[in-house]
Short mmCIF file of the C-alpha atoms (twelve columns), coordinates in Angstrom:
data_MODEL
# 
_entry.id   MODEL 
# 
loop_
_atom_site.group_PDB 
_atom_site.id 
_atom_site.type_symbol 
_atom_site.label_atom_id 
_atom_site.label_alt_id 
_atom_site.label_comp_id 
_atom_site.label_asym_id 
_atom_site.label_seq_id 
_atom_site.Cartn_x 
_atom_site.Cartn_y 
_atom_site.Cartn_z 
_atom_site.pdbx_PDB_model_num 
ATOM 1  C CA . MET A 1  0.365  -32.518 -114.023 1 
ATOM 2  C CA . LYS A 2  -1.292 -32.729 -110.611 1 
ATOM 3  C CA . PRO A 3  -0.276 -30.125 -108.018 1 
ATOM 4  C CA . LEU A 4  1.595  -31.417 -104.989 1 
ATOM 5  C CA . GLN A 5  -0.391 -31.460 -101.788 1 
ATOM 6  C CA . PHE A 6  1.200  -30.945 -98.412  1 
ATOM 7  C CA . SER A 7  0.126  -33.349 -95.697  1 
ATOM 8  C CA . ALA A 8  0.528  -32.261 -92.062  1 
ATOM 9  C CA . ALA A 9  0.572  -35.907 -91.021  1 
ATOM 10 C CA . ALA A 10 3.598  -36.546 -93.234  1 
ATOM 11 C CA . ALA A 11 5.420  -33.591 -91.681  1 
ATOM 12 C CA . LYS A 12 5.327  -34.965 -88.127  1 
ATOM 13 C CA . PRO A 13 8.674  -36.120 -86.763  1 
ATOM 14 C CA . LEU A 14 9.482  -39.829 -86.939  1 
ATOM 15 C CA . PHE A 15 9.028  -40.352 -83.204  1 
ATOM 16 C CA . PHE A 16 5.306  -39.566 -83.529  1 
ATOM 17 C CA . LYS A 17 4.815  -42.144 -86.257  1 
ATOM 18 C CA . GLN A 18 3.111  -44.719 -84.050  1 
ATOM 19 C CA . GLY A 19 1.373  -42.473 -81.547  1 
ATOM 20 C CA . SER A 20 0.588  -38.933 -80.660  1 
ATOM 21 C CA . GLU A 21 2.239  -36.547 -78.259  1 
ATOM 22 C CA . ALA A 22 -0.557 -37.320 -75.800  1 
ATOM 23 C CA . ASN A 23 0.838  -40.859 -75.482  1 
ATOM 24 C CA . LEU A 24 4.238  -39.643 -74.274  1 
ATOM 25 C CA . ILE A 25 5.317  -40.168 -70.675  1 
ATOM 26 C CA . THR A 26 8.305  -38.666 -68.882  1 
ATOM 27 C CA . GLU A 27 10.826 -40.713 -66.924  1 
ATOM 28 C CA . LYS A 28 14.075 -39.757 -65.204  1 
ATOM 29 C CA . PHE A 29 16.990 -42.085 -64.581  1 
ATOM 30 C CA . LYS A 30 20.655 -41.807 -63.638  1 
ATOM 31 C CA . VAL A 31 23.258 -42.120 -66.398  1 
ATOM 32 C CA . LEU A 32 26.908 -41.863 -65.381  1 
ATOM 33 C CA . GLY A 33 28.934 -39.426 -67.467  1 
ATOM 34 C CA . ASN A 34 31.321 -36.559 -66.796  1 
ATOM 35 C CA . CYS A 35 31.422 -33.851 -69.424  1 
ATOM 36 C CA . GLY A 36 29.790 -32.000 -72.281  1 
ATOM 37 C CA . LYS A 37 30.985 -34.634 -74.728  1 
ATOM 38 C CA . CYS A 38 29.268 -37.285 -72.587  1 
ATOM 39 C CA . LYS A 39 26.104 -35.165 -72.678  1 
ATOM 40 C CA . ASN A 40 26.117 -35.223 -76.488  1 
ATOM 41 C CA . HIS A 41 26.763 -38.978 -76.631  1 
ATOM 42 C CA . ILE A 42 24.027 -39.796 -74.098  1 
ATOM 43 C CA . GLU A 43 21.428 -37.538 -75.699  1 
ATOM 44 C CA . ASN A 44 22.259 -38.871 -79.173  1 
ATOM 45 C CA . ALA A 45 21.966 -42.457 -77.913  1 
ATOM 46 C CA . LEU A 46 18.457 -41.660 -76.696  1 
ATOM 47 C CA . LYS A 47 17.314 -40.214 -80.041  1 
ATOM 48 C CA . GLU A 48 15.211 -43.162 -81.153  1 
ATOM 49 C CA . GLU A 49 11.808 -43.709 -82.677  1 
ATOM 50 C CA . GLY A 50 9.273  -43.184 -79.906  1 
ATOM 51 C CA . VAL A 51 11.374 -40.581 -78.063  1 
ATOM 52 C CA . GLY A 52 10.041 -37.051 -78.177  1 
ATOM 53 C CA . HIS A 53 12.655 -35.385 -75.980  1 
ATOM 54 C CA . ALA A 54 15.798 -36.445 -74.121  1 
ATOM 55 C CA . VAL A 55 18.084 -34.277 -71.975  1 
ATOM 56 C CA . TRP A 56 20.964 -35.331 -69.713  1 
ATOM 57 C CA . ASP A 57 21.960 -33.018 -66.852  1 
ATOM 58 C CA . GLN A 58 25.707 -33.090 -66.196  1 
ATOM 59 C CA . ALA A 59 25.414 -31.825 -62.601  1 
ATOM 60 C CA . THR A 60 22.810 -34.335 -61.430  1 
ATOM 61 C CA . LYS A 61 23.730 -37.167 -63.862  1 
ATOM 62 C CA . MET A 62 19.995 -37.547 -64.590  1 
ATOM 63 C CA . ALA A 63 18.470 -38.172 -68.004  1 
ATOM 64 C CA . THR A 64 14.940 -36.866 -68.516  1 
ATOM 65 C CA . VAL A 65 13.239 -38.660 -71.383  1 
ATOM 66 C CA . LYS A 66 9.789  -38.050 -72.834  1 
ATOM 67 C CA . PHE A 67 8.777  -41.146 -74.823  1 
ATOM 68 C CA . ASN A 68 5.925  -43.300 -76.078  1 
ATOM 69 C CA . PRO A 69 5.981  -46.583 -74.099  1 
ATOM 70 C CA . GLU A 70 4.033  -48.289 -76.902  1 
ATOM 71 C CA . VAL A 71 7.030  -47.723 -79.208  1 
ATOM 72 C CA . ILE A 72 10.060 -47.967 -76.875  1 
ATOM 73 C CA . THR A 73 10.376 -49.143 -73.264  1 
ATOM 74 C CA . ILE A 74 12.321 -47.653 -70.378  1 
ATOM 75 C CA . ASP A 75 14.497 -50.793 -70.354  1 
ATOM 76 C CA . GLU A 76 15.354 -50.224 -74.018  1 
ATOM 77 C CA . LEU A 77 16.337 -46.643 -73.190  1 
ATOM 78 C CA . HIS A 78 18.677 -47.901 -70.460  1 
ATOM 79 C CA . GLN A 79 20.130 -50.353 -72.992  1 
ATOM 80 C CA . LYS A 80 20.723 -47.545 -75.526  1 
ATOM 81 C CA . CYS A 81 22.796 -45.682 -72.922  1 
ATOM 82 C CA . ALA A 82 24.733 -48.811 -71.971  1 
ATOM 83 C CA . ASP A 83 25.381 -49.583 -75.651  1 
ATOM 84 C CA . ALA A 84 26.810 -46.058 -76.005  1 
ATOM 85 C CA . GLY A 85 29.234 -46.818 -73.137  1 
ATOM 86 C CA . TYR A 86 27.457 -45.257 -70.146  1 
ATOM 87 C CA . ASP A 87 26.329 -47.026 -66.971  1 
ATOM 88 C CA . THR A 88 22.754 -46.416 -65.856  1 
ATOM 89 C CA . GLU A 89 21.066 -47.205 -62.570  1 
ATOM 90 C CA . LYS A 90 19.853 -50.491 -64.133  1 
ATOM 91 C CA . LEU A 91 22.661 -51.520 -66.525  1 
ATOM 92 C CA . LYS A 92 26.432 -51.479 -66.721  1 
ATOM 93 C CA . ALA A 93 28.111 -50.550 -69.990  1 
ATOM 94 C CA . GLY A 94 30.408 -53.084 -71.617  1 
ATOM 95 C CA . ASP A 95 34.180 -52.699 -71.441  1 
# 
């Protein structure tokens, strides 16, 4: 039986699959929410392939997202928030 070999490349998180951390850019945009539960929903909505880090600040209503624009666009990130039920500075959530 062959011994198992550990590959560091296989251990990288999914969001680095199509690029390296050097390719990540940081953008901030307003997402309307009110509470800690909103914070969890917004941050979970932004957990997508290509996103390295996403934090929503309840006081300022600003999301700070570090992402690879070759994998996911800023418009797609706005859409993810709107799909989760939160208005952004670019999109309104559905009813």
